[in-house]
DOVEX-366085 format. One line per 4 residues: number of its first residue (from 0); for each residue x, y, z of N, C-alpha, C. Coordinates in Angstrom, 2 decimals. Each point is the difference from the previous one (the first is absolute). Example, Ala and Ser with C-alpha at 12.3 -4.5 7.8 and 13.67 -1.06 7.14 Angstrom:
// residues 2
0	13.19,-5.69,7.80,-0.89,1.19,0.00,0.90,1.20,0.00  -0.35,1.05,-0.72,0.82,1.19,0.06,-0.77,1.09,0.73
//
This chain:
// residues 320
0	80.82,-44.16,3.65,-1.25,0.59,-1.23,-1.00,-0.24,0.40  -1.06,0.38,0.46,-1.28,-0.17,0.58,-0.47,-0.67,-1.51  -0.95,-0.74,0.68,-0.30,-1.19,-1.58,-1.20,0.38,-0.90  -0.21,1.86,0.65,-1.09,0.17,-0.93,0.26,0.93,-1.35
4	1.64,0.16,0.09,0.94,0.51,-0.94,0.38,-0.99,-1.10  -0.51,-1.43,0.07,0.70,-0.88,-1.17,-0.52,0.37,-1.36  -0.96,0.57,-0.19,-0.97,0.80,-1.37,-0.19,1.32,0.41  0.87,1.25,-0.33,-0.26,0.80,0.00,-1.44,0.84,-0.05
8	-0.61,0.76,0.67,-1.36,0.60,-0.14,0.17,1.27,-1.37  0.45,-0.78,-1.00,-0.09,0.61,-1.05,-1.59,-0.17,-1.14  0.01,1.10,-0.76,-1.57,0.54,-0.33,0.29,-1.67,-0.81  -1.04,-0.60,0.19,0.03,-1.10,-0.76,0.75,-1.36,0.79
12	0.62,-0.94,-0.77,0.35,-0.96,0.55,1.14,-0.38,-1.03  0.94,1.73,0.12,1.57,-0.61,-0.68,0.59,0.01,-0.04  0.61,-2.03,-0.20,0.85,-0.69,0.69,1.62,0.69,-0.54  0.92,-0.15,0.71,1.18,-0.14,-0.61,0.50,-1.28,-0.09
16	-0.68,-1.00,-0.83,0.35,-1.51,-0.12,-0.20,-0.66,-1.03  0.75,-0.52,-0.61,0.04,-1.17,-1.18,-2.04,-0.12,-0.56  0.03,-0.16,-0.91,-1.45,-0.65,0.33,-0.20,-1.58,-0.38  0.47,-0.74,1.09,-0.29,-0.75,0.64,-0.89,-0.66,0.46
20	-0.53,-0.94,-0.23,-1.49,-0.69,1.17,0.85,-0.88,0.92  0.38,-0.65,1.25,0.31,-0.92,0.33,-1.02,-0.89,-0.08  0.14,-1.66,-0.25,-0.73,-0.78,-0.27,-0.89,-0.26,1.00  0.39,-0.02,1.62,-0.60,-0.43,1.12,-0.88,1.04,0.31
24	-0.04,0.84,-0.56,-1.40,1.30,0.34,-1.17,0.29,-0.87  -0.45,-1.16,-0.82,-0.94,-0.08,-1.28,-0.95,1.21,-0.11  0.57,1.29,-0.87,-1.18,1.03,0.06,-0.66,0.04,-1.12  -1.26,-1.13,0.32,-0.81,-0.33,-1.77,-0.99,0.59,0.40
28	-0.62,0.20,-1.05,-1.60,0.65,0.03,-1.26,-1.08,0.54  -0.65,1.15,1.07,-0.48,-1.26,0.58,-1.78,-0.14,-0.84  0.40,-1.11,-0.79,-1.42,0.33,-1.03,0.31,-1.97,0.25  -1.60,-0.81,-0.51,0.77,-1.79,-0.25,0.41,0.36,-1.49
32	0.60,-1.11,0.45,0.56,-0.58,-1.75,-0.83,-0.46,-1.25  0.04,0.48,-1.18,-1.36,-0.34,-0.99,0.50,-1.44,-0.31  1.07,-1.20,0.79,-0.36,-1.01,0.04,-0.80,-1.02,0.90  -0.12,1.21,0.62,-0.88,-0.86,1.62,-1.15,0.59,0.62
36	-0.03,1.09,-1.12,-1.83,0.92,-0.03,-0.85,-0.87,-0.28  -1.19,0.47,0.59,-1.26,-0.45,-0.52,-0.10,0.87,-1.75  -1.10,-0.28,0.03,-0.79,0.62,-1.47,-0.54,1.59,0.46  -0.03,0.88,-1.41,-0.48,1.42,0.61,1.29,0.97,0.69
40	0.89,-0.47,-0.41,0.97,0.78,0.16,1.35,1.10,-1.44  -0.13,0.63,0.41,0.95,0.67,-1.43,1.54,0.25,0.14  0.88,-1.21,-0.90,1.38,-0.72,0.62,0.50,1.89,-0.53  0.90,0.37,0.97,1.14,1.11,0.09,1.36,-0.69,-0.85
44	0.41,-0.01,-1.06,1.46,-0.64,-0.18,1.18,0.67,0.93  0.92,-0.71,0.24,1.16,0.41,0.92,0.94,0.45,-1.16  0.77,1.19,0.03,1.23,0.56,-0.71,1.13,0.06,0.98  0.45,-0.53,0.01,1.78,-0.22,0.86,1.13,0.35,-1.03
48	0.34,1.43,-0.07,1.12,0.52,-0.77,0.28,-0.41,-1.52  -1.13,0.38,-0.50,-0.62,-0.50,-1.55,-1.34,0.72,-0.02  0.21,0.67,-1.69,-1.50,0.34,-0.02,-0.33,-0.50,-1.70  0.98,-1.31,-0.13,0.47,-0.75,-1.31,-2.35,-0.59,-0.61
52	-0.68,-0.48,1.34,-1.62,0.10,-0.29,-0.57,1.28,-0.66  0.55,1.16,0.03,-0.84,1.23,-0.36,-0.65,-0.54,-1.44  0.72,0.24,-1.24,-1.03,-0.47,-1.04,-1.15,-1.16,-0.05  0.47,-1.06,0.49,-1.23,-1.01,0.36,-0.76,0.59,0.90
56	0.07,0.59,0.79,-1.02,0.17,1.12,-1.02,1.50,-0.78  0.18,0.81,-0.59,-0.19,0.80,-1.03,-0.81,-0.20,-1.01  0.59,-1.17,-0.58,-1.21,-0.60,-0.73,-0.69,-0.95,0.12  -0.15,-0.27,1.38,-0.95,-0.85,0.43,-1.90,0.60,-0.39
60	-0.42,-0.97,-0.25,-1.90,0.89,-0.27,-0.34,-0.05,1.06  -0.58,0.93,0.03,-0.69,0.31,1.78,-0.72,1.46,-0.25  -0.69,0.45,0.30,-1.03,1.32,0.34,0.75,1.14,1.04  0.87,-0.76,0.73,0.01,1.29,1.13,1.40,0.52,-0.36
64	0.09,1.17,0.54,1.12,1.31,-0.76,0.95,-0.03,0.84  -0.34,-0.40,0.92,1.50,-0.23,0.90,0.39,-1.66,0.22  1.29,-0.67,0.05,0.41,-1.20,0.85,0.60,-0.03,1.40  -0.17,-0.95,0.91,0.69,0.32,1.46,1.13,-0.70,0.16
68	1.24,0.36,-0.06,0.97,-0.79,-0.04,0.77,0.08,1.12  1.02,-0.92,1.04,0.83,0.40,0.63,1.42,-0.42,-0.40  0.48,1.28,0.78,1.33,0.27,-1.01,0.89,0.26,0.63  1.08,-0.74,0.46,0.82,0.26,1.05,1.92,0.53,-1.21
72	0.10,0.88,0.04,0.81,0.39,-0.41,0.98,0.70,-0.27  1.21,0.06,0.42,1.23,0.57,0.56,0.90,1.00,-1.43  0.67,0.75,-0.24,0.64,0.76,-1.03,0.80,1.06,0.67  1.36,0.33,-0.32,0.67,0.94,0.11,-0.24,1.66,-0.35
76	0.09,0.60,1.31,-0.71,0.71,-0.25,0.83,1.45,-1.17  0.60,-0.86,-0.30,0.86,1.09,-1.16,-1.14,-0.26,-1.46  -0.17,-0.94,-0.41,-1.22,-0.49,-1.28,-1.27,0.49,1.05  -0.57,0.80,0.24,-1.03,0.31,0.88,-0.49,1.52,-0.40
80	-0.86,0.55,-0.77,0.00,1.57,-0.49,-1.60,0.00,1.38  0.30,1.15,0.37,-1.30,0.60,0.44,-1.28,0.65,-1.17  -0.88,-0.67,-0.09,-0.98,0.29,-1.45,-1.05,0.76,0.70  -0.19,0.63,0.80,-0.88,1.04,0.84,0.34,0.52,0.67
84	-0.73,1.33,0.64,0.54,0.46,1.60,-1.04,-1.22,0.87  -1.00,-0.13,-0.40,-0.79,-0.59,0.91,0.07,-1.53,0.49  1.49,-0.31,0.01,0.11,-1.31,0.17,-0.32,-1.37,-1.10  1.22,0.38,-1.38,-0.03,-1.24,-0.69,1.24,-0.07,-0.28
88	0.09,-1.20,-0.69,2.06,-0.43,-0.07,-0.45,-0.84,-1.20  0.92,0.20,-0.84,0.38,-0.89,-1.25,0.96,-1.27,-0.17  0.00,-0.29,-0.65,1.08,-1.12,-0.25,-0.16,-0.76,-0.98  1.19,-0.49,-1.20,-0.43,-0.34,-1.09,0.69,-1.45,0.14
92	-0.89,-0.71,-0.57,0.43,-1.98,0.37,0.19,-0.33,-1.44  0.53,-1.09,0.26,0.02,-0.98,-1.67,-1.05,-0.77,0.52  -0.76,-0.14,-1.22,-1.00,-1.04,-0.01,-0.04,-1.01,-1.17  0.70,0.52,-0.94,-0.29,-0.96,-1.79,-0.01,-0.70,0.02
96	-0.75,-1.33,-0.47,-0.39,-1.22,0.27,0.24,-0.59,-1.75  -0.63,1.28,-0.99,0.57,-0.52,-1.16,0.31,1.39,-1.12  0.62,0.06,-1.32,0.39,1.25,-0.50,-1.17,0.98,-0.42  -1.10,-0.80,0.17,-1.02,0.93,-0.12,-0.48,1.17,1.33
100	0.64,-0.66,0.59,-0.32,0.87,1.72,0.91,1.53,0.04  -0.41,0.96,1.22,0.71,0.98,0.23,1.35,-0.54,0.89  1.05,-0.10,-0.29,1.25,-0.28,1.06,-0.18,0.54,1.63  -0.46,0.73,-0.63,-0.20,1.03,1.25,-0.70,0.71,0.71
104	-0.58,-0.41,1.32,-1.35,0.67,0.21,-0.04,1.16,1.09  -0.91,0.83,-0.42,0.31,1.64,1.28,-0.86,-1.23,1.55  0.28,0.48,0.74,-1.10,-0.67,1.23,-0.36,1.33,1.10  -1.28,0.48,0.26,-0.16,1.24,0.60,-0.60,-0.58,1.46
108	0.64,-0.21,0.99,-0.26,0.03,1.12,-0.58,1.18,0.69  -1.60,-0.08,0.38,-0.41,1.18,0.88,-0.47,-0.50,1.44  1.12,0.37,1.00,0.11,-0.14,1.30,1.19,-0.07,0.75  0.18,-0.44,1.14,1.73,0.64,0.78,0.16,-1.11,0.25
112	1.32,-0.37,-0.55,0.58,-1.03,0.04,0.78,-0.08,1.09  0.96,-1.03,0.86,0.71,-0.01,0.87,1.54,-0.11,-0.97  0.80,1.00,1.15,1.83,-0.27,-1.07,0.56,-0.30,1.21  1.31,-0.59,-0.35,0.55,-1.11,0.84,1.54,0.18,-0.64
116	1.24,0.48,0.43,0.90,-0.03,-1.06,0.12,-0.17,-1.37  -0.08,1.39,-0.46,-0.01,0.02,-1.25,-1.08,-0.41,-0.86  -1.14,-0.66,0.40,-0.63,-1.23,-0.49,-1.37,0.66,0.07  -1.02,0.36,-0.48,-1.42,0.14,-0.09,-0.82,-0.98,0.02
120	-1.01,-0.65,0.84,-0.54,-0.95,0.12,-1.63,0.26,-0.20  -0.80,-0.43,-1.43,-1.26,-0.07,0.44,-0.10,-1.65,-0.06  -1.08,0.58,1.65,-0.85,-1.35,0.10,-1.85,0.35,0.18  -0.37,-1.07,0.18,-1.38,0.04,-0.06,-0.61,-0.38,-1.18
124	-1.64,0.63,0.28,-0.75,-0.53,-0.84,-0.28,1.51,-0.84  -0.37,-0.26,-1.29,0.09,0.96,-1.40,-1.30,-0.09,-0.57  -0.74,0.94,-0.70,-0.52,-0.07,-0.99,0.54,0.32,-0.92  -0.09,-0.63,-1.27,0.92,0.13,-1.17,-1.29,0.82,-0.86
128	0.23,0.45,-0.89,-0.52,1.10,-0.49,-0.58,-0.74,-1.55  -0.45,-0.64,-0.10,-0.73,-0.49,-1.87,-0.16,0.98,-1.26  -0.54,1.08,0.59,-0.93,0.86,-0.60,1.59,0.91,-0.48  0.58,0.45,0.77,1.28,1.26,-0.41,0.95,-0.94,-0.64
132	0.40,-1.30,0.32,1.02,-1.05,-0.41,0.07,0.10,-1.57  1.50,0.01,0.05,0.53,-0.42,-1.80,1.28,-0.55,-0.02  0.10,-0.24,-0.87,1.20,-1.00,-0.59,1.57,0.68,0.43  0.25,0.86,0.91,0.91,0.75,0.12,-0.50,0.79,1.93
136	-1.13,0.06,-0.16,-0.02,0.42,1.37,-1.28,-1.03,1.04  0.09,0.02,0.99,-0.78,-0.32,1.64,0.15,0.83,0.59  -1.70,0.40,1.00,-0.02,0.69,1.43,-0.23,-1.30,0.52  0.38,-0.13,1.33,0.00,-0.47,1.51,-0.95,0.94,1.03
140	-0.78,-0.04,0.40,-0.61,0.60,1.39,0.05,-0.90,1.24  0.59,0.53,1.19,0.01,-0.37,1.05,-1.13,-0.69,0.32  -0.45,-1.21,1.01,-1.48,0.22,0.41,0.06,-0.01,1.49  -0.73,0.08,0.81,0.16,-0.23,1.23,-0.49,-1.56,0.14
144	1.35,-0.45,1.04,-0.23,-1.49,0.19,-1.12,-0.42,0.66  -0.40,0.97,1.34,-1.24,-0.04,0.84,-1.06,-1.15,-1.14  -0.38,1.32,-0.66,-1.05,-0.11,-1.11,-0.07,-1.28,-0.83  1.12,-0.33,-0.36,0.14,-1.50,-0.78,-0.01,-0.85,1.02
148	0.79,0.16,0.85,-0.28,-1.69,1.44,-1.67,0.47,0.53  -0.46,0.60,0.15,-1.04,-0.18,0.42,-1.36,-0.08,-0.27  0.35,0.31,-1.92,-1.04,-0.50,-0.52,-0.57,-1.07,-0.16  0.99,-0.93,-0.19,-0.09,-1.73,-0.05,-0.86,-0.09,-1.35
152	0.68,0.70,-0.67,0.15,-0.55,-1.61,0.76,-0.16,-0.78  1.07,0.12,0.47,1.08,-0.70,-0.32,1.18,-1.31,0.00  0.78,-0.80,-0.45,0.73,-0.80,0.13,1.49,0.44,-0.55  1.03,-0.61,0.55,1.17,0.54,-0.68,0.87,-1.63,-0.75
156	0.47,0.53,-0.80,0.46,-0.57,-1.43,1.22,-0.08,0.16  1.02,-1.47,0.70,1.33,0.27,0.39,0.38,0.17,-0.86  1.51,0.42,-0.21,0.80,0.37,-1.19,0.46,-1.13,-0.85  -0.35,0.80,-1.38,0.41,-1.40,-0.41,-0.92,-1.66,-0.52
160	-1.02,0.60,0.66,-1.37,-0.80,-0.18,-1.09,0.36,-0.28  0.03,-0.29,-1.76,-1.40,0.97,-0.76,-1.37,0.12,1.01  -0.38,1.40,0.14,-1.27,-0.40,0.95,-1.40,-0.56,-0.62  -0.95,-0.68,0.90,-0.96,-0.44,-0.94,-1.27,1.51,-0.25
164	-0.19,-1.32,-0.84,-1.49,1.48,-1.33,-0.82,0.67,1.69  -0.38,1.27,-0.61,-0.52,0.20,1.68,-1.52,-0.55,0.43  -0.75,0.12,0.64,-1.25,-0.66,-0.28,-1.06,0.38,-0.45  -0.99,-0.73,-0.98,-1.05,0.45,-0.30,-0.88,1.15,0.62
168	-0.24,-0.57,1.69,-0.94,0.32,0.76,0.26,1.40,0.72  -0.84,0.18,0.15,-0.02,1.66,0.01,0.82,0.73,1.41  0.85,0.64,0.27,0.73,0.01,1.00,-0.74,0.08,1.54  1.01,-0.39,0.96,-0.47,-0.05,1.44,-0.85,1.37,0.22
172	-1.48,-0.10,0.33,-0.95,1.64,0.45,1.19,0.65,1.13  0.17,0.92,0.40,0.19,0.68,0.80,-0.76,-0.06,1.14  0.79,-0.79,1.17,-0.37,-0.08,1.33,-0.49,0.68,0.60  -1.18,0.17,1.07,-0.69,1.15,0.69,0.50,0.69,1.55
176	0.71,0.87,-0.05,1.05,0.26,1.32,-0.61,-0.20,1.55  0.77,-0.77,0.38,-0.85,-0.59,1.44,1.47,-0.20,0.77  -0.42,0.18,1.32,0.81,0.19,1.11,1.28,-1.13,0.31  0.93,0.32,0.16,0.94,-1.47,0.33,-0.54,-0.60,1.20
180	-0.13,-1.25,-0.09,-0.27,-1.23,0.96,0.88,-0.93,-0.53  0.09,-1.01,1.04,0.64,-1.01,-0.02,-0.11,-1.39,-0.80  0.99,-0.29,-0.28,-0.98,-0.77,-1.67,-0.81,-1.55,0.25  -0.70,-0.48,-0.36,-0.88,-0.46,0.34,0.63,-1.75,-0.82
184	1.39,-0.24,0.50,0.36,-1.25,-0.25,0.17,-0.46,-1.16  -0.06,-1.07,-1.01,0.79,-0.32,-1.13,-1.13,0.50,-1.10  -1.08,-0.29,0.47,-1.37,1.01,-0.98,0.23,1.08,0.12  0.98,0.95,0.74,0.17,1.49,-0.74,0.65,0.05,-0.79
188	-0.35,0.62,-0.98,0.99,0.17,-1.11,0.85,1.43,-0.19  -0.66,0.88,0.85,1.00,1.28,0.16,1.32,-0.41,0.18  0.85,1.16,-0.29,1.35,0.32,0.21,0.25,0.16,1.44  0.60,-1.18,0.47,0.28,0.25,1.10,1.08,1.00,0.58
192	0.05,0.21,1.57,0.50,1.36,0.20,1.30,-0.25,1.27  1.32,-0.47,-0.03,0.40,-0.33,1.15,0.39,1.32,1.16  0.45,-0.87,0.80,0.05,0.78,1.48,1.76,-0.10,0.05  0.37,0.89,0.03,1.89,-0.21,0.37,0.64,1.05,0.91
196	-0.15,-0.40,1.25,-0.04,0.64,0.74,1.79,-0.34,1.11  1.53,0.27,-0.73,0.96,-0.33,0.72,0.29,0.38,1.22  0.78,-0.86,0.68,0.93,0.57,0.85,1.40,0.67,-0.35  -0.02,1.54,0.09,1.00,0.27,-0.05,1.10,0.51,0.92
200	1.75,-0.69,0.09,0.75,0.65,1.00,0.45,1.10,-0.34  0.68,0.66,0.76,0.73,0.90,0.05,1.26,0.76,-0.84  0.37,-1.44,-0.56,0.65,0.13,-1.41,-0.83,0.02,-0.65  -1.67,0.44,-0.69,-0.98,-0.18,-1.10,0.36,-1.04,-0.28
204	-0.08,-1.54,0.86,0.26,-1.91,-1.22,-1.40,0.05,0.35  -0.05,-0.68,-0.98,-1.71,-0.87,0.39,0.34,-1.52,-0.55  -0.63,-1.17,0.36,0.34,-0.75,-0.06,-0.67,-0.86,-1.51  -1.53,0.49,-0.29,-0.34,-0.44,-0.88,-0.81,1.01,-0.95
208	0.05,-0.18,-1.38,-0.04,1.05,-0.73,-1.61,-0.16,-0.51  -0.76,0.92,-0.72,-1.73,0.43,-0.02,0.02,-0.80,-1.21  -1.52,-0.66,-0.51,-0.12,-0.48,-0.88,0.70,1.64,-1.73  0.23,-0.96,-0.80,0.49,1.15,-1.42,-0.88,-0.84,-1.20
212	-0.58,1.22,-0.46,-0.31,-0.31,-1.64,0.25,1.44,-0.56  0.12,0.70,-1.40,-0.44,1.71,-0.10,-1.77,-0.31,-0.01  -0.30,0.97,0.68,-1.32,0.07,0.16,-0.81,-0.55,0.98  1.14,-0.88,1.08,-0.96,-0.60,1.07,-0.27,0.68,0.88
216	-1.36,0.00,0.81,0.12,0.87,1.13,0.23,-0.82,1.64  0.71,0.75,0.77,-0.21,-0.40,0.95,0.17,0.61,1.31  -0.71,-0.24,1.20,-0.54,0.63,1.02,1.54,0.11,0.89  0.24,1.52,0.23,1.78,-1.10,0.78,-0.67,1.34,1.28
220	0.86,-0.27,1.45,-0.52,0.57,1.32,1.69,-0.54,0.50  0.96,1.22,-0.20,1.24,0.17,0.84,0.57,0.99,1.00  -0.06,-0.50,0.83,0.63,1.07,0.96,1.41,-0.07,0.60  0.15,0.62,-0.34,2.10,-0.01,-0.39,0.06,0.45,1.51
224	1.47,-0.24,0.31,0.71,0.73,1.22,0.50,1.12,-0.01  0.39,1.07,1.00,0.25,1.16,-0.30,1.41,-0.09,-0.82  0.73,-0.53,-0.29,1.22,-0.20,-0.68,-0.61,0.10,-1.83  -0.79,-0.33,0.12,-0.22,-0.60,-1.34,-1.60,1.08,-0.88
228	-0.50,0.65,1.24,-0.78,1.60,-0.96,0.76,0.33,-0.75  -1.18,0.55,-1.01,0.04,1.37,-0.84,0.20,1.14,0.80  0.03,0.71,-0.67,0.07,1.29,0.20,-1.37,0.61,0.08  -0.84,0.22,-0.82,-1.11,0.35,-0.20,-0.87,-1.03,-1.33
232	-1.21,0.35,-0.30,-1.14,-1.07,-0.99,0.52,-0.14,-1.15  0.90,0.76,-0.68,0.32,-0.17,-1.06,1.11,-0.19,-0.17  0.75,-0.59,0.99,1.70,-0.66,-0.11,-0.28,-1.52,-0.39  0.47,-0.57,-0.38,0.17,-1.89,-1.01,0.67,-0.31,1.12
236	-0.73,-0.89,0.14,0.08,-0.83,1.30,1.04,-1.78,-0.35  0.67,-0.03,0.06,0.53,-1.27,-0.61,0.14,-1.29,1.37  -0.01,-1.05,0.04,0.12,-0.88,0.83,0.77,-0.83,-0.83  0.97,-1.64,0.38,0.71,-0.88,-0.56,-0.20,-1.13,0.34
240	0.66,-1.04,-0.27,-0.39,-1.51,-0.06,1.62,-0.22,-0.46  1.12,-0.26,0.55,1.46,-0.77,-0.41,-0.18,-0.76,-0.71  1.11,-0.56,-0.84,-0.09,-1.39,-0.53,0.55,-1.36,0.62  0.68,0.79,1.25,1.21,0.08,0.80,-0.59,0.27,1.76
244	-0.34,-0.49,0.49,0.00,1.16,1.35,1.23,-0.15,0.76  0.86,-0.74,-0.54,1.40,0.58,0.63,0.72,0.48,-0.48  -0.10,0.33,-1.22,0.68,1.15,-0.92,-0.70,0.66,-1.34  -0.08,1.03,0.70,-1.22,1.02,-0.18,0.70,0.95,-1.77
248	1.70,-0.59,0.35,0.44,0.47,-1.67,-0.65,-0.78,-1.16  -0.85,-1.10,-0.26,-0.05,-1.42,-0.25,-1.23,0.84,-0.93  -0.76,1.18,0.80,-1.38,0.27,-0.53,-1.14,-0.53,0.13  -1.23,0.26,-1.24,-1.42,-0.55,0.83,-0.83,0.91,-1.00
252	-0.78,0.09,0.58,-1.63,0.47,-0.53,-0.12,1.29,0.96  -0.02,0.88,-0.88,-0.59,1.74,0.94,-1.65,0.14,-0.53  -0.79,0.07,1.28,-1.68,0.80,-0.07,0.22,1.01,0.02  -0.10,0.92,-1.19,-0.54,1.26,0.30,-2.09,-0.05,0.36
256	-0.02,1.19,0.90,-1.22,0.29,-0.25,-0.10,2.22,0.48  -1.47,-0.19,-0.79,0.09,1.98,0.24,-1.53,-0.07,0.00  0.06,0.89,0.78,-2.05,0.04,0.50,-0.35,-0.59,0.87  -1.01,0.27,0.30,-1.12,-0.58,1.34,1.12,0.24,1.26
260	0.32,0.74,0.31,1.18,0.11,1.14,-1.39,1.24,1.04  0.16,-0.59,1.16,-0.35,0.31,0.70,0.26,-0.43,1.30  -0.22,1.70,0.93,0.27,0.13,1.20,-1.18,-0.34,0.86  0.53,-0.68,1.42,-0.61,-1.11,0.93,0.16,-0.01,1.86
264	-0.60,0.89,0.31,0.80,-0.20,1.18,1.41,-0.12,0.40  0.87,0.80,-0.94,1.24,0.38,0.02,0.96,-1.34,-0.95  -0.94,-0.46,-0.67,0.79,-0.72,-0.92,-0.32,0.33,-1.50  0.91,-0.54,-0.50,-0.23,0.55,-1.36,-0.09,-1.75,-0.76
268	-1.55,0.09,-0.54,-0.58,-1.12,-0.70,0.25,-0.05,-1.71  0.54,-1.01,-0.60,-0.79,-0.39,-1.64,-0.83,-0.79,0.13  -1.23,0.29,-0.55,-1.15,-0.86,0.36,-1.20,0.60,-0.77  0.03,-1.14,-1.33,-1.27,0.23,-0.95,-0.04,-0.72,-0.94
272	-0.45,-0.03,-1.23,0.02,-0.44,-0.89,1.04,0.50,-1.35  0.97,-0.61,-0.33,1.35,-0.08,-0.76,-0.27,-1.07,-1.49  0.34,0.98,-0.94,0.28,-1.16,-1.25,1.32,0.08,-0.44  0.47,-1.21,-0.42,1.22,-0.12,0.14,0.54,0.29,-1.89
276	1.04,0.63,-0.39,0.50,0.46,-0.99,1.37,-0.32,-0.46  0.82,-0.69,-1.10,1.43,-0.57,0.02,0.95,1.58,0.00  1.14,-0.37,0.68,1.23,0.85,-0.07,1.13,-1.09,-0.61  0.66,0.83,-1.01,0.94,-1.05,-1.04,1.32,0.71,0.97
280	0.78,-0.86,-0.38,1.24,0.05,0.81,0.59,-0.60,0.92  1.01,-0.51,0.24,0.86,-0.20,1.11,1.12,0.95,0.34  -0.01,0.33,1.57,0.49,0.56,0.43,0.84,-0.07,1.17  1.37,0.03,-0.14,0.92,-0.75,1.19,-0.57,-1.65,0.41
284	-0.50,-0.81,-0.68,-0.36,-1.21,0.08,-1.59,0.04,0.12  -0.51,1.50,0.47,-1.54,-0.37,0.17,-0.65,0.46,-0.88  -1.19,-1.06,-0.33,-0.96,0.39,-0.68,-1.56,0.58,0.50  -0.65,0.46,-0.48,-0.87,1.18,0.32,-1.30,-0.61,-0.70
288	-1.18,0.44,1.19,-1.60,-0.25,-0.78,-0.42,1.24,1.57  -1.50,0.43,-0.95,0.08,1.13,0.46,-1.71,0.25,0.03  -0.43,0.46,1.14,-1.62,-0.01,0.47,-0.39,1.56,0.00  -0.99,0.49,-1.13,-0.44,1.10,0.46,-1.47,0.18,0.61
292	-0.42,0.74,0.44,-1.30,-0.25,0.87,-1.00,0.19,-0.77  -1.18,-0.55,0.07,-1.47,0.14,-1.03,-0.62,0.45,0.95  -1.14,0.31,-0.57,-1.16,0.42,1.26,-1.03,-1.14,-0.21  -0.47,-0.41,0.87,-0.92,-0.61,0.53,-1.18,-0.32,-0.94
296	-0.83,0.86,-0.21,-0.93,0.83,-0.76,0.47,-0.65,-1.38  0.85,0.50,-0.63,0.10,-0.72,-1.17,-0.15,-1.83,-0.18  0.67,-0.34,0.86,0.26,-1.33,0.54,-1.62,-0.55,-0.26  -0.77,0.57,1.18,-1.76,-0.29,0.03,-0.64,0.47,-1.28
300	0.18,0.95,-0.78,-0.58,0.42,-1.57,-0.19,-0.56,-0.60  1.51,-1.71,-0.15,-0.19,-0.67,-1.24,-1.00,-1.00,0.27  -0.20,-0.45,1.38,-0.94,-1.12,0.55,1.14,-1.34,-0.40  1.16,-0.41,0.14,0.57,-0.48,-0.51,1.11,-1.12,1.09
304	-0.09,0.74,1.36,1.10,-0.15,0.65,-1.26,-0.44,1.16  1.27,-1.40,0.95,-0.67,0.29,1.38,1.51,-0.32,1.21  -0.47,-0.21,0.62,1.39,-0.18,1.17,0.04,-1.37,0.38  0.84,-0.64,-0.13,1.15,-1.11,0.44,-0.29,-0.23,1.37
308	-0.94,-1.38,0.50,0.04,-0.06,1.56,1.69,-0.52,0.32  0.03,-0.07,1.04,1.41,-0.30,0.65,0.97,-1.08,-0.49  -1.09,-1.00,-0.34,0.34,-1.44,-0.39,0.01,-0.30,-1.35  -0.02,1.54,-0.40,-0.07,-0.57,-1.78,1.91,-0.17,-0.37
312	-0.76,-0.96,-1.15,1.78,-0.35,-0.51,1.01,1.32,-0.53  -0.70,0.85,0.09,0.71,0.89,-0.58,0.79,0.96,1.43  -0.50,-0.35,0.94,0.81,0.24,1.55,0.96,-0.93,0.61  -0.43,-1.29,-0.59,0.96,-0.62,0.34,1.28,-0.46,-0.83
316	-0.53,0.49,-1.56,1.75,-0.19,-0.75,0.89,1.22,0.72  -0.44,0.92,0.57,0.37,0.85,0.65,2.05,0.07,0.79  -1.34,-1.41,0.67,1.31,-0.62,1.19,0.72,-0.92,-0.66  0.01,-0.39,-1.21,0.92,-0.67,-0.52,1.51,0.77,-0.55
//
């Protein structure tokens, strides 16, 4: 079977696999931990398979009408209702801590989930609308991951750990747009972009994985052999690294790319900037991660990124 069919080119990433993420391929949000972040960052709580913190979260004083949270929540499709025609879904969850609290809460998600064998997976950054929230219903609006990460205004509070209070200092001002250029050493506080240029064999195998993290930007350049080429620019391209090179049935990690497809001098190249996104599920022993193309102009408009030089630790880590 051609390697590019490991993950079918269905609309979105609709996977026929259980909602499990293998521990050796962590897909964490690409934000600093609040435990180690500097001052001036707003903490984003991380809710994994729970909404128990919603009542306390809503009651926390603050002028903001929306609060940002990072959610990873899988639920049986039988328990999900289509709330509106334009991409809203609802579930009922149990959250009561005391007798005076509503026993069940209706949570409405706006944004497209992933789907894996019988489960909807709602994952990513969401804005919780405090203004419209009631004791029995809340709305969550999915946010653009790139906007959150590139703003550099947030840190992530780990699950089960109370986030520190947000700093009273004003938020970090928006940086001016600037062209991408090499990082200027340790004193450069911009986000470094690593380059990933894997060697691909005729069976679409690679030796080293790219840097990953939800919302992380990586510059990728791949010149695949003829046996691995896609049919057109919209095809999903997949390369893979096996856990055991002597036993492909042992599974491994599949790296999926879409976009930035170029034809040059008779070759098909995948070359450009990509943003990493999570893919939930294990399929026949293979975990997956996804990189979608993102425009260079959008990255430059933030003024927050630089290109990591070849001797940067990001590149050395790829060889481990």
